[in-house]
mmCIF entry with sequence, helices, sheets and N, C-alpha, C, O atoms, coordinates in Angstrom:
data_MODEL
# 
_entry.id   MODEL 
# 
_entity.id                         1 
_entity.type                       polymer 
_entity.pdbx_number_of_molecules   1 
# 
_entity_poly.entity_id                      1 
_entity_poly.type                           'polypeptide(L)' 
_entity_poly.nstd_linkage                   no 
_entity_poly.nstd_monomer                   no 
_entity_poly.pdbx_seq_one_letter_code       MKPLKTKISITLDEPVLEKMHELAEVYDTSVSSCINVILREYLKDEKHAGRLPLP 
_entity_poly.pdbx_seq_one_letter_code_can   MKPLKTKISITLDEPVLEKMHELAEVYDTSVSSCINVILREYLKDEKHAGRLPLP 
_entity_poly.pdbx_strand_id                 A 
# 
loop_
_entity_poly_seq.entity_id 
_entity_poly_seq.num 
_entity_poly_seq.mon_id 
_entity_poly_seq.hetero 
1 1  MET n 
1 2  LYS n 
1 3  PRO n 
1 4  LEU n 
1 5  LYS n 
1 6  THR n 
1 7  LYS n 
1 8  ILE n 
1 9  SER n 
1 10 ILE n 
1 11 THR n 
1 12 LEU n 
1 13 ASP n 
1 14 GLU n 
1 15 PRO n 
1 16 VAL n 
1 17 LEU n 
1 18 GLU n 
1 19 LYS n 
1 20 MET n 
1 21 HIS n 
1 22 GLU n 
1 23 LEU n 
1 24 ALA n 
1 25 GLU n 
1 26 VAL n 
1 27 TYR n 
1 28 ASP n 
1 29 THR n 
1 30 SER n 
1 31 VAL n 
1 32 SER n 
1 33 SER n 
1 34 CYS n 
1 35 ILE n 
1 36 ASN n 
1 37 VAL n 
1 38 ILE n 
1 39 LEU n 
1 40 ARG n 
1 41 GLU n 
1 42 TYR n 
1 43 LEU n 
1 44 LYS n 
1 45 ASP n 
1 46 GLU n 
1 47 LYS n 
1 48 HIS n 
1 49 ALA n 
1 50 GLY n 
1 51 ARG n 
1 52 LEU n 
1 53 PRO n 
1 54 LEU n 
1 55 PRO n 
# 
_struct_asym.id          A 
_struct_asym.entity_id   1 
# 
loop_
_struct_conf.conf_type_id 
_struct_conf.id 
_struct_conf.pdbx_PDB_helix_id 
_struct_conf.beg_label_comp_id 
_struct_conf.beg_label_asym_id 
_struct_conf.beg_label_seq_id 
_struct_conf.pdbx_beg_PDB_ins_code 
_struct_conf.end_label_comp_id 
_struct_conf.end_label_asym_id 
_struct_conf.end_label_seq_id 
_struct_conf.pdbx_end_PDB_ins_code 
_struct_conf.beg_auth_comp_id 
_struct_conf.beg_auth_asym_id 
_struct_conf.beg_auth_seq_id 
_struct_conf.end_auth_comp_id 
_struct_conf.end_auth_asym_id 
_struct_conf.end_auth_seq_id 
_struct_conf.pdbx_PDB_helix_class 
_struct_conf.details 
_struct_conf.pdbx_PDB_helix_length 
HELX_P HELX_P1 AA1 GLU A 14 ? VAL A 26 ? GLU A 14 VAL A 26 1 ? 13 
HELX_P HELX_P2 AA2 VAL A 31 ? LYS A 44 ? VAL A 31 LYS A 44 1 ? 14 
HELX_P HELX_P3 AA3 GLU A 46 ? HIS A 48 ? GLU A 46 HIS A 48 5 ? 3  
# 
_struct_conf_type.id          HELX_P 
_struct_conf_type.criteria    ? 
_struct_conf_type.reference   ? 
# 
loop_
_atom_site.group_PDB 
_atom_site.id 
_atom_site.type_symbol 
_atom_site.label_atom_id 
_atom_site.label_alt_id 
_atom_site.label_comp_id 
_atom_site.label_asym_id 
_atom_site.label_entity_id 
_atom_site.label_seq_id 
_atom_site.pdbx_PDB_ins_code 
_atom_site.Cartn_x 
_atom_site.Cartn_y 
_atom_site.Cartn_z 
_atom_site.occupancy 
_atom_site.B_iso_or_equiv 
_atom_site.pdbx_formal_charge 
_atom_site.auth_seq_id 
_atom_site.auth_comp_id 
_atom_site.auth_asym_id 
_atom_site.auth_atom_id 
_atom_site.pdbx_PDB_model_num 
ATOM 1   N N  . MET A 1 1  ? 0.846  -1.186 0.000   1.00 0.00 ? 1  MET A N  1 
ATOM 2   C CA . MET A 1 1  ? 0.000  0.000  0.000   1.00 0.00 ? 1  MET A CA 1 
ATOM 3   C C  . MET A 1 1  ? 0.887  1.243  0.000   1.00 0.00 ? 1  MET A C  1 
ATOM 4   O O  . MET A 1 1  ? 1.833  1.332  0.782   1.00 0.00 ? 1  MET A O  1 
ATOM 5   N N  . LYS A 1 2  ? 0.584  2.197  -0.872  1.00 0.00 ? 2  LYS A N  1 
ATOM 6   C CA . LYS A 1 2  ? 1.370  3.425  -0.964  1.00 0.00 ? 2  LYS A CA 1 
ATOM 7   C C  . LYS A 1 2  ? 1.162  4.284  0.280   1.00 0.00 ? 2  LYS A C  1 
ATOM 8   O O  . LYS A 1 2  ? 0.079  4.301  0.865   1.00 0.00 ? 2  LYS A O  1 
ATOM 9   N N  . PRO A 1 3  ? 2.226  5.001  0.676   1.00 0.00 ? 3  PRO A N  1 
ATOM 10  C CA . PRO A 1 3  ? 2.062  5.904  1.823   1.00 0.00 ? 3  PRO A CA 1 
ATOM 11  C C  . PRO A 1 3  ? 1.086  7.033  1.472   1.00 0.00 ? 3  PRO A C  1 
ATOM 12  O O  . PRO A 1 3  ? 0.985  7.448  0.317   1.00 0.00 ? 3  PRO A O  1 
ATOM 13  N N  . LEU A 1 4  ? 0.384  7.510  2.472   1.00 0.00 ? 4  LEU A N  1 
ATOM 14  C CA . LEU A 1 4  ? -0.554 8.605  2.271   1.00 0.00 ? 4  LEU A CA 1 
ATOM 15  C C  . LEU A 1 4  ? 0.200  9.906  2.039   1.00 0.00 ? 4  LEU A C  1 
ATOM 16  O O  . LEU A 1 4  ? 1.265  10.140 2.612   1.00 0.00 ? 4  LEU A O  1 
ATOM 17  N N  . LYS A 1 5  ? -0.362 10.726 1.208   1.00 0.00 ? 5  LYS A N  1 
ATOM 18  C CA . LYS A 1 5  ? 0.219  12.036 0.948   1.00 0.00 ? 5  LYS A CA 1 
ATOM 19  C C  . LYS A 1 5  ? -0.844 13.091 1.211   1.00 0.00 ? 5  LYS A C  1 
ATOM 20  O O  . LYS A 1 5  ? -2.040 12.842 1.068   1.00 0.00 ? 5  LYS A O  1 
ATOM 21  N N  . THR A 1 6  ? -0.383 14.274 1.597   1.00 0.00 ? 6  THR A N  1 
ATOM 22  C CA . THR A 1 6  ? -1.281 15.386 1.864   1.00 0.00 ? 6  THR A CA 1 
ATOM 23  C C  . THR A 1 6  ? -0.920 16.526 0.935   1.00 0.00 ? 6  THR A C  1 
ATOM 24  O O  . THR A 1 6  ? 0.252  16.872 0.790   1.00 0.00 ? 6  THR A O  1 
ATOM 25  N N  . LYS A 1 7  ? -1.905 17.096 0.319   1.00 0.00 ? 7  LYS A N  1 
ATOM 26  C CA . LYS A 1 7  ? -1.702 18.213 -0.591  1.00 0.00 ? 7  LYS A CA 1 
ATOM 27  C C  . LYS A 1 7  ? -1.582 19.498 0.220   1.00 0.00 ? 7  LYS A C  1 
ATOM 28  O O  . LYS A 1 7  ? -2.416 19.777 1.082   1.00 0.00 ? 7  LYS A O  1 
ATOM 29  N N  . ILE A 1 8  ? -0.533 20.281 -0.063  1.00 0.00 ? 8  ILE A N  1 
ATOM 30  C CA . ILE A 1 8  ? -0.342 21.571 0.596   1.00 0.00 ? 8  ILE A CA 1 
ATOM 31  C C  . ILE A 1 8  ? -0.017 22.620 -0.461  1.00 0.00 ? 8  ILE A C  1 
ATOM 32  O O  . ILE A 1 8  ? 0.182  22.302 -1.633  1.00 0.00 ? 8  ILE A O  1 
ATOM 33  N N  . SER A 1 9  ? 0.029  23.834 -0.036  1.00 0.00 ? 9  SER A N  1 
ATOM 34  C CA . SER A 1 9  ? 0.422  24.937 -0.903  1.00 0.00 ? 9  SER A CA 1 
ATOM 35  C C  . SER A 1 9  ? 1.640  25.608 -0.285  1.00 0.00 ? 9  SER A C  1 
ATOM 36  O O  . SER A 1 9  ? 1.647  25.915 0.907   1.00 0.00 ? 9  SER A O  1 
ATOM 37  N N  . ILE A 1 10 ? 2.680  25.838 -1.103  1.00 0.00 ? 10 ILE A N  1 
ATOM 38  C CA . ILE A 1 10 ? 3.878  26.523 -0.600  1.00 0.00 ? 10 ILE A CA 1 
ATOM 39  C C  . ILE A 1 10 ? 4.271  27.635 -1.561  1.00 0.00 ? 10 ILE A C  1 
ATOM 40  O O  . ILE A 1 10 ? 3.854  27.649 -2.719  1.00 0.00 ? 10 ILE A O  1 
ATOM 41  N N  . THR A 1 11 ? 5.063  28.549 -1.076  1.00 0.00 ? 11 THR A N  1 
ATOM 42  C CA . THR A 1 11 ? 5.596  29.630 -1.895  1.00 0.00 ? 11 THR A CA 1 
ATOM 43  C C  . THR A 1 11 ? 7.105  29.438 -1.985  1.00 0.00 ? 11 THR A C  1 
ATOM 44  O O  . THR A 1 11 ? 7.780  29.301 -0.965  1.00 0.00 ? 11 THR A O  1 
ATOM 45  N N  . LEU A 1 12 ? 7.630  29.429 -3.208  1.00 0.00 ? 12 LEU A N  1 
ATOM 46  C CA . LEU A 1 12 ? 9.065  29.236 -3.433  1.00 0.00 ? 12 LEU A CA 1 
ATOM 47  C C  . LEU A 1 12 ? 9.648  30.457 -4.123  1.00 0.00 ? 12 LEU A C  1 
ATOM 48  O O  . LEU A 1 12 ? 8.974  31.141 -4.893  1.00 0.00 ? 12 LEU A O  1 
ATOM 49  N N  . ASP A 1 13 ? 10.913 30.713 -3.830  1.00 0.00 ? 13 ASP A N  1 
ATOM 50  C CA . ASP A 1 13 ? 11.632 31.738 -4.576  1.00 0.00 ? 13 ASP A CA 1 
ATOM 51  C C  . ASP A 1 13 ? 11.731 31.291 -6.031  1.00 0.00 ? 13 ASP A C  1 
ATOM 52  O O  . ASP A 1 13 ? 11.847 30.098 -6.310  1.00 0.00 ? 13 ASP A O  1 
ATOM 53  N N  . GLU A 1 14 ? 11.687 32.233 -6.946  1.00 0.00 ? 14 GLU A N  1 
ATOM 54  C CA . GLU A 1 14 ? 11.715 31.915 -8.376  1.00 0.00 ? 14 GLU A CA 1 
ATOM 55  C C  . GLU A 1 14 ? 12.919 31.049 -8.776  1.00 0.00 ? 14 GLU A C  1 
ATOM 56  O O  . GLU A 1 14 ? 12.735 30.084 -9.517  1.00 0.00 ? 14 GLU A O  1 
ATOM 57  N N  . PRO A 1 15 ? 14.145 31.355 -8.317  1.00 0.00 ? 15 PRO A N  1 
ATOM 58  C CA . PRO A 1 15 ? 15.281 30.505 -8.695  1.00 0.00 ? 15 PRO A CA 1 
ATOM 59  C C  . PRO A 1 15 ? 15.148 29.059 -8.189  1.00 0.00 ? 15 PRO A C  1 
ATOM 60  O O  . PRO A 1 15 ? 15.588 28.123 -8.857  1.00 0.00 ? 15 PRO A O  1 
ATOM 61  N N  . VAL A 1 16 ? 14.546 28.885 -7.019  1.00 0.00 ? 16 VAL A N  1 
ATOM 62  C CA . VAL A 1 16 ? 14.339 27.544 -6.472  1.00 0.00 ? 16 VAL A CA 1 
ATOM 63  C C  . VAL A 1 16 ? 13.342 26.795 -7.348  1.00 0.00 ? 16 VAL A C  1 
ATOM 64  O O  . VAL A 1 16 ? 13.564 25.633 -7.689  1.00 0.00 ? 16 VAL A O  1 
ATOM 65  N N  . LEU A 1 17 ? 12.262 27.444 -7.708  1.00 0.00 ? 17 LEU A N  1 
ATOM 66  C CA . LEU A 1 17 ? 11.254 26.817 -8.552  1.00 0.00 ? 17 LEU A CA 1 
ATOM 67  C C  . LEU A 1 17 ? 11.828 26.462 -9.921  1.00 0.00 ? 17 LEU A C  1 
ATOM 68  O O  . LEU A 1 17 ? 11.541 25.393 -10.460 1.00 0.00 ? 17 LEU A O  1 
ATOM 69  N N  . GLU A 1 18 ? 12.633 27.351 -10.477 1.00 0.00 ? 18 GLU A N  1 
ATOM 70  C CA . GLU A 1 18 ? 13.260 27.066 -11.770 1.00 0.00 ? 18 GLU A CA 1 
ATOM 71  C C  . GLU A 1 18 ? 14.134 25.810 -11.686 1.00 0.00 ? 18 GLU A C  1 
ATOM 72  O O  . GLU A 1 18 ? 14.109 24.964 -12.580 1.00 0.00 ? 18 GLU A O  1 
ATOM 73  N N  . LYS A 1 19 ? 14.897 25.703 -10.609 1.00 0.00 ? 19 LYS A N  1 
ATOM 74  C CA . LYS A 1 19 ? 15.757 24.525 -10.423 1.00 0.00 ? 19 LYS A CA 1 
ATOM 75  C C  . LYS A 1 19 ? 14.916 23.265 -10.256 1.00 0.00 ? 19 LYS A C  1 
ATOM 76  O O  . LYS A 1 19 ? 15.278 22.207 -10.771 1.00 0.00 ? 19 LYS A O  1 
ATOM 77  N N  . MET A 1 20 ? 13.800 23.365 -9.542  1.00 0.00 ? 20 MET A N  1 
ATOM 78  C CA . MET A 1 20 ? 12.918 22.210 -9.367  1.00 0.00 ? 20 MET A CA 1 
ATOM 79  C C  . MET A 1 20 ? 12.346 21.758 -10.713 1.00 0.00 ? 20 MET A C  1 
ATOM 80  O O  . MET A 1 20 ? 12.234 20.562 -10.977 1.00 0.00 ? 20 MET A O  1 
ATOM 81  N N  . HIS A 1 21 ? 11.988 22.724 -11.555 1.00 0.00 ? 21 HIS A N  1 
ATOM 82  C CA . HIS A 1 21 ? 11.489 22.382 -12.891 1.00 0.00 ? 21 HIS A CA 1 
ATOM 83  C C  . HIS A 1 21 ? 12.581 21.681 -13.711 1.00 0.00 ? 21 HIS A C  1 
ATOM 84  O O  . HIS A 1 21 ? 12.305 20.711 -14.417 1.00 0.00 ? 21 HIS A O  1 
ATOM 85  N N  . GLU A 1 22 ? 13.805 22.173 -13.613 1.00 0.00 ? 22 GLU A N  1 
ATOM 86  C CA . GLU A 1 22 ? 14.919 21.550 -14.332 1.00 0.00 ? 22 GLU A CA 1 
ATOM 87  C C  . GLU A 1 22 ? 15.134 20.107 -13.864 1.00 0.00 ? 22 GLU A C  1 
ATOM 88  O O  . GLU A 1 22 ? 15.276 19.198 -14.682 1.00 0.00 ? 22 GLU A O  1 
ATOM 89  N N  . LEU A 1 23 ? 15.156 19.907 -12.554 1.00 0.00 ? 23 LEU A N  1 
ATOM 90  C CA . LEU A 1 23 ? 15.353 18.565 -12.012 1.00 0.00 ? 23 LEU A CA 1 
ATOM 91  C C  . LEU A 1 23 ? 14.205 17.632 -12.398 1.00 0.00 ? 23 LEU A C  1 
ATOM 92  O O  . LEU A 1 23 ? 14.432 16.470 -12.736 1.00 0.00 ? 23 LEU A O  1 
ATOM 93  N N  . ALA A 1 24 ? 12.997 18.134 -12.348 1.00 0.00 ? 24 ALA A N  1 
ATOM 94  C CA . ALA A 1 24 ? 11.837 17.317 -12.709 1.00 0.00 ? 24 ALA A CA 1 
ATOM 95  C C  . ALA A 1 24 ? 11.934 16.861 -14.164 1.00 0.00 ? 24 ALA A C  1 
ATOM 96  O O  . ALA A 1 24 ? 11.583 15.728 -14.495 1.00 0.00 ? 24 ALA A O  1 
ATOM 97  N N  . GLU A 1 25 ? 12.408 17.745 -15.014 1.00 0.00 ? 25 GLU A N  1 
ATOM 98  C CA . GLU A 1 25 ? 12.562 17.383 -16.428 1.00 0.00 ? 25 GLU A CA 1 
ATOM 99  C C  . GLU A 1 25 ? 13.662 16.341 -16.604 1.00 0.00 ? 25 GLU A C  1 
ATOM 100 O O  . GLU A 1 25 ? 13.480 15.360 -17.325 1.00 0.00 ? 25 GLU A O  1 
ATOM 101 N N  . VAL A 1 26 ? 14.790 16.548 -15.956 1.00 0.00 ? 26 VAL A N  1 
ATOM 102 C CA . VAL A 1 26 ? 15.916 15.609 -16.062 1.00 0.00 ? 26 VAL A CA 1 
ATOM 103 C C  . VAL A 1 26 ? 15.508 14.217 -15.591 1.00 0.00 ? 26 VAL A C  1 
ATOM 104 O O  . VAL A 1 26 ? 15.848 13.223 -16.232 1.00 0.00 ? 26 VAL A O  1 
ATOM 105 N N  . TYR A 1 27 ? 14.788 14.137 -14.486 1.00 0.00 ? 27 TYR A N  1 
ATOM 106 C CA . TYR A 1 27 ? 14.415 12.853 -13.907 1.00 0.00 ? 27 TYR A CA 1 
ATOM 107 C C  . TYR A 1 27 ? 13.036 12.367 -14.346 1.00 0.00 ? 27 TYR A C  1 
ATOM 108 O O  . TYR A 1 27 ? 12.542 11.350 -13.859 1.00 0.00 ? 27 TYR A O  1 
ATOM 109 N N  . ASP A 1 28 ? 12.417 13.108 -15.276 1.00 0.00 ? 28 ASP A N  1 
ATOM 110 C CA . ASP A 1 28 ? 11.112 12.741 -15.826 1.00 0.00 ? 28 ASP A CA 1 
ATOM 111 C C  . ASP A 1 28 ? 10.092 12.455 -14.717 1.00 0.00 ? 28 ASP A C  1 
ATOM 112 O O  . ASP A 1 28 ? 9.454  11.403 -14.677 1.00 0.00 ? 28 ASP A O  1 
ATOM 113 N N  . THR A 1 29 ? 9.971  13.427 -13.832 1.00 0.00 ? 29 THR A N  1 
ATOM 114 C CA . THR A 1 29 ? 9.031  13.309 -12.721 1.00 0.00 ? 29 THR A CA 1 
ATOM 115 C C  . THR A 1 29 ? 8.402  14.678 -12.466 1.00 0.00 ? 29 THR A C  1 
ATOM 116 O O  . THR A 1 29 ? 8.673  15.631 -13.197 1.00 0.00 ? 29 THR A O  1 
ATOM 117 N N  . SER A 1 30 ? 7.585  14.776 -11.460 1.00 0.00 ? 30 SER A N  1 
ATOM 118 C CA . SER A 1 30 ? 6.921  16.046 -11.159 1.00 0.00 ? 30 SER A CA 1 
ATOM 119 C C  . SER A 1 30 ? 7.778  16.905 -10.224 1.00 0.00 ? 30 SER A C  1 
ATOM 120 O O  . SER A 1 30 ? 8.664  16.404 -9.531  1.00 0.00 ? 30 SER A O  1 
ATOM 121 N N  . VAL A 1 31 ? 7.498  18.182 -10.223 1.00 0.00 ? 31 VAL A N  1 
ATOM 122 C CA . VAL A 1 31 ? 8.156  19.098 -9.293  1.00 0.00 ? 31 VAL A CA 1 
ATOM 123 C C  . VAL A 1 31 ? 7.844  18.674 -7.861  1.00 0.00 ? 31 VAL A C  1 
ATOM 124 O O  . VAL A 1 31 ? 8.720  18.706 -6.998  1.00 0.00 ? 31 VAL A O  1 
ATOM 125 N N  . SER A 1 32 ? 6.618  18.282 -7.613  1.00 0.00 ? 32 SER A N  1 
ATOM 126 C CA . SER A 1 32 ? 6.216  17.836 -6.286  1.00 0.00 ? 32 SER A CA 1 
ATOM 127 C C  . SER A 1 32 ? 7.055  16.640 -5.830  1.00 0.00 ? 32 SER A C  1 
ATOM 128 O O  . SER A 1 32 ? 7.503  16.596 -4.684  1.00 0.00 ? 32 SER A O  1 
ATOM 129 N N  . SER A 1 33 ? 7.265  15.684 -6.714  1.00 0.00 ? 33 SER A N  1 
ATOM 130 C CA . SER A 1 33 ? 8.078  14.512 -6.367  1.00 0.00 ? 33 SER A CA 1 
ATOM 131 C C  . SER A 1 33 ? 9.514  14.912 -6.070  1.00 0.00 ? 33 SER A C  1 
ATOM 132 O O  . SER A 1 33 ? 10.118 14.390 -5.133  1.00 0.00 ? 33 SER A O  1 
ATOM 133 N N  . CYS A 1 34 ? 10.067 15.824 -6.848  1.00 0.00 ? 34 CYS A N  1 
ATOM 134 C CA . CYS A 1 34 ? 11.441 16.299 -6.608  1.00 0.00 ? 34 CYS A CA 1 
ATOM 135 C C  . CYS A 1 34 ? 11.559 16.947 -5.239  1.00 0.00 ? 34 CYS A C  1 
ATOM 136 O O  . CYS A 1 34 ? 12.489 16.651 -4.488  1.00 0.00 ? 34 CYS A O  1 
ATOM 137 N N  . ILE A 1 35 ? 10.639 17.816 -4.913  1.00 0.00 ? 35 ILE A N  1 
ATOM 138 C CA . ILE A 1 35 ? 10.663 18.497 -3.622  1.00 0.00 ? 35 ILE A CA 1 
ATOM 139 C C  . ILE A 1 35 ? 10.532 17.475 -2.496  1.00 0.00 ? 35 ILE A C  1 
ATOM 140 O O  . ILE A 1 35 ? 11.228 17.569 -1.484  1.00 0.00 ? 35 ILE A O  1 
ATOM 141 N N  . ASN A 1 36 ? 9.646  16.504 -2.669  1.00 0.00 ? 36 ASN A N  1 
ATOM 142 C CA . ASN A 1 36 ? 9.438  15.478 -1.659  1.00 0.00 ? 36 ASN A CA 1 
ATOM 143 C C  . ASN A 1 36 ? 10.714 14.672 -1.407  1.00 0.00 ? 36 ASN A C  1 
ATOM 144 O O  . ASN A 1 36 ? 11.075 14.427 -0.256  1.00 0.00 ? 36 ASN A O  1 
ATOM 145 N N  . VAL A 1 37 ? 11.391 14.263 -2.471  1.00 0.00 ? 37 VAL A N  1 
ATOM 146 C CA . VAL A 1 37 ? 12.635 13.486 -2.339  1.00 0.00 ? 37 VAL A CA 1 
ATOM 147 C C  . VAL A 1 37 ? 13.714 14.318 -1.641  1.00 0.00 ? 37 VAL A C  1 
ATOM 148 O O  . VAL A 1 37 ? 14.386 13.833 -0.731  1.00 0.00 ? 37 VAL A O  1 
ATOM 149 N N  . ILE A 1 38 ? 13.872 15.551 -2.064  1.00 0.00 ? 38 ILE A N  1 
ATOM 150 C CA . ILE A 1 38 ? 14.893 16.423 -1.475  1.00 0.00 ? 38 ILE A CA 1 
ATOM 151 C C  . ILE A 1 38 ? 14.632 16.628 0.018   1.00 0.00 ? 38 ILE A C  1 
ATOM 152 O O  . ILE A 1 38 ? 15.554 16.518 0.826   1.00 0.00 ? 38 ILE A O  1 
ATOM 153 N N  . LEU A 1 39 ? 13.399 16.922 0.385   1.00 0.00 ? 39 LEU A N  1 
ATOM 154 C CA . LEU A 1 39 ? 13.067 17.125 1.796   1.00 0.00 ? 39 LEU A CA 1 
ATOM 155 C C  . LEU A 1 39 ? 13.238 15.842 2.604   1.00 0.00 ? 39 LEU A C  1 
ATOM 156 O O  . LEU A 1 39 ? 13.764 15.878 3.716   1.00 0.00 ? 39 LEU A O  1 
ATOM 157 N N  . ARG A 1 40 ? 12.800 14.711 2.057   1.00 0.00 ? 40 ARG A N  1 
ATOM 158 C CA . ARG A 1 40 ? 12.924 13.436 2.761   1.00 0.00 ? 40 ARG A CA 1 
ATOM 159 C C  . ARG A 1 40 ? 14.392 13.121 3.040   1.00 0.00 ? 40 ARG A C  1 
ATOM 160 O O  . ARG A 1 40 ? 14.745 12.733 4.154   1.00 0.00 ? 40 ARG A O  1 
ATOM 161 N N  . GLU A 1 41 ? 15.245 13.289 2.032   1.00 0.00 ? 41 GLU A N  1 
ATOM 162 C CA . GLU A 1 41 ? 16.669 13.001 2.207   1.00 0.00 ? 41 GLU A CA 1 
ATOM 163 C C  . GLU A 1 41 ? 17.319 13.971 3.197   1.00 0.00 ? 41 GLU A C  1 
ATOM 164 O O  . GLU A 1 41 ? 18.159 13.572 4.004   1.00 0.00 ? 41 GLU A O  1 
ATOM 165 N N  . TYR A 1 42 ? 16.932 15.223 3.132   1.00 0.00 ? 42 TYR A N  1 
ATOM 166 C CA . TYR A 1 42 ? 17.461 16.225 4.061   1.00 0.00 ? 42 TYR A CA 1 
ATOM 167 C C  . TYR A 1 42 ? 17.095 15.858 5.501   1.00 0.00 ? 42 TYR A C  1 
ATOM 168 O O  . TYR A 1 42 ? 17.940 15.907 6.394   1.00 0.00 ? 42 TYR A O  1 
ATOM 169 N N  . LEU A 1 43 ? 15.846 15.493 5.714   1.00 0.00 ? 43 LEU A N  1 
ATOM 170 C CA . LEU A 1 43 ? 15.367 15.205 7.063   1.00 0.00 ? 43 LEU A CA 1 
ATOM 171 C C  . LEU A 1 43 ? 15.897 13.883 7.614   1.00 0.00 ? 43 LEU A C  1 
ATOM 172 O O  . LEU A 1 43 ? 15.922 13.691 8.830   1.00 0.00 ? 43 LEU A O  1 
ATOM 173 N N  . LYS A 1 44 ? 16.318 12.975 6.741   1.00 0.00 ? 44 LYS A N  1 
ATOM 174 C CA . LYS A 1 44 ? 16.895 11.694 7.183   1.00 0.00 ? 44 LYS A CA 1 
ATOM 175 C C  . LYS A 1 44 ? 18.232 11.890 7.873   1.00 0.00 ? 44 LYS A C  1 
ATOM 176 O O  . LYS A 1 44 ? 18.585 11.124 8.770   1.00 0.00 ? 44 LYS A O  1 
ATOM 177 N N  . ASP A 1 45 ? 18.968 12.893 7.473   1.00 0.00 ? 45 ASP A N  1 
ATOM 178 C CA . ASP A 1 45 ? 20.308 13.142 7.994   1.00 0.00 ? 45 ASP A CA 1 
ATOM 179 C C  . ASP A 1 45 ? 20.203 13.735 9.394   1.00 0.00 ? 45 ASP A C  1 
ATOM 180 O O  . ASP A 1 45 ? 19.648 14.819 9.574   1.00 0.00 ? 45 ASP A O  1 
ATOM 181 N N  . GLU A 1 46 ? 20.731 13.028 10.378  1.00 0.00 ? 46 GLU A N  1 
ATOM 182 C CA . GLU A 1 46 ? 20.601 13.461 11.778  1.00 0.00 ? 46 GLU A CA 1 
ATOM 183 C C  . GLU A 1 46 ? 21.219 14.821 12.062  1.00 0.00 ? 46 GLU A C  1 
ATOM 184 O O  . GLU A 1 46 ? 20.778 15.515 12.978  1.00 0.00 ? 46 GLU A O  1 
ATOM 185 N N  . LYS A 1 47 ? 22.224 15.214 11.301  1.00 0.00 ? 47 LYS A N  1 
ATOM 186 C CA . LYS A 1 47 ? 22.830 16.530 11.563  1.00 0.00 ? 47 LYS A CA 1 
ATOM 187 C C  . LYS A 1 47 ? 21.853 17.661 11.245  1.00 0.00 ? 47 LYS A C  1 
ATOM 188 O O  . LYS A 1 47 ? 22.052 18.794 11.683  1.00 0.00 ? 47 LYS A O  1 
ATOM 189 N N  . HIS A 1 48 ? 20.795 17.358 10.485  1.00 0.00 ? 48 HIS A N  1 
ATOM 190 C CA . HIS A 1 48 ? 19.785 18.363 10.162  1.00 0.00 ? 48 HIS A CA 1 
ATOM 191 C C  . HIS A 1 48 ? 18.592 18.310 11.108  1.00 0.00 ? 48 HIS A C  1 
ATOM 192 O O  . HIS A 1 48 ? 17.744 19.203 11.088  1.00 0.00 ? 48 HIS A O  1 
ATOM 193 N N  . ALA A 1 49 ? 18.521 17.285 11.924  1.00 0.00 ? 49 ALA A N  1 
ATOM 194 C CA . ALA A 1 49 ? 17.348 17.071 12.777  1.00 0.00 ? 49 ALA A CA 1 
ATOM 195 C C  . ALA A 1 49 ? 17.046 18.294 13.641  1.00 0.00 ? 49 ALA A C  1 
ATOM 196 O O  . ALA A 1 49 ? 17.899 18.766 14.393  1.00 0.00 ? 49 ALA A O  1 
ATOM 197 N N  . GLY A 1 50 ? 15.844 18.786 13.523  1.00 0.00 ? 50 GLY A N  1 
ATOM 198 C CA . GLY A 1 50 ? 15.381 19.869 14.373  1.00 0.00 ? 50 GLY A CA 1 
ATOM 199 C C  . GLY A 1 50 ? 15.948 21.236 14.078  1.00 0.00 ? 50 GLY A C  1 
ATOM 200 O O  . GLY A 1 50 ? 15.805 22.142 14.900  1.00 0.00 ? 50 GLY A O  1 
ATOM 201 N N  . ARG A 1 51 ? 16.603 21.428 12.912  1.00 0.00 ? 51 ARG A N  1 
ATOM 202 C CA . ARG A 1 51 ? 17.112 22.754 12.611  1.00 0.00 ? 51 ARG A CA 1 
ATOM 203 C C  . ARG A 1 51 ? 16.999 23.048 11.130  1.00 0.00 ? 51 ARG A C  1 
ATOM 204 O O  . ARG A 1 51 ? 16.997 22.141 10.298  1.00 0.00 ? 51 ARG A O  1 
ATOM 205 N N  . LEU A 1 52 ? 16.906 24.304 10.819  1.00 0.00 ? 52 LEU A N  1 
ATOM 206 C CA . LEU A 1 52 ? 16.872 24.764 9.423   1.00 0.00 ? 52 LEU A CA 1 
ATOM 207 C C  . LEU A 1 52 ? 18.235 25.323 9.059   1.00 0.00 ? 52 LEU A C  1 
ATOM 208 O O  . LEU A 1 52 ? 18.935 25.873 9.909   1.00 0.00 ? 52 LEU A O  1 
ATOM 209 N N  . PRO A 1 53 ? 18.612 25.181 7.793   1.00 0.00 ? 53 PRO A N  1 
ATOM 210 C CA . PRO A 1 53 ? 19.898 25.716 7.355   1.00 0.00 ? 53 PRO A CA 1 
ATOM 211 C C  . PRO A 1 53 ? 19.826 27.222 7.067   1.00 0.00 ? 53 PRO A C  1 
ATOM 212 O O  . PRO A 1 53 ? 20.063 27.667 5.945   1.00 0.00 ? 53 PRO A O  1 
ATOM 213 N N  . LEU A 1 54 ? 19.498 27.980 8.095   1.00 0.00 ? 54 LEU A N  1 
ATOM 214 C CA . LEU A 1 54 ? 19.358 29.425 7.906   1.00 0.00 ? 54 LEU A CA 1 
ATOM 215 C C  . LEU A 1 54 ? 20.705 30.116 8.037   1.00 0.00 ? 54 LEU A C  1 
ATOM 216 O O  . LEU A 1 54 ? 21.569 29.678 8.798   1.00 0.00 ? 54 LEU A O  1 
ATOM 217 N N  . PRO A 1 55 ? 20.873 31.188 7.297   1.00 0.00 ? 55 PRO A N  1 
ATOM 218 C CA . PRO A 1 55 ? 22.154 31.920 7.366   1.00 0.00 ? 55 PRO A CA 1 
ATOM 219 C C  . PRO A 1 55 ? 22.356 32.590 8.710   1.00 0.00 ? 55 PRO A C  1 
ATOM 220 O O  . PRO A 1 55 ? 23.378 33.241 8.928   1.00 0.00 ? 55 PRO A O  1 
# 
């Protein structure tokens, strides 16, 4: 059984969105899937747990 997903709305900076579109095209997938994979991998890494990479 596939994991449940929830639809949300987010606002992205234009350069970030452009890069997501590029990656989605390269990997022949959706922008949503690209964002999901990137976030999942980021959150898996314990050094990122509970913090944002803010300047």
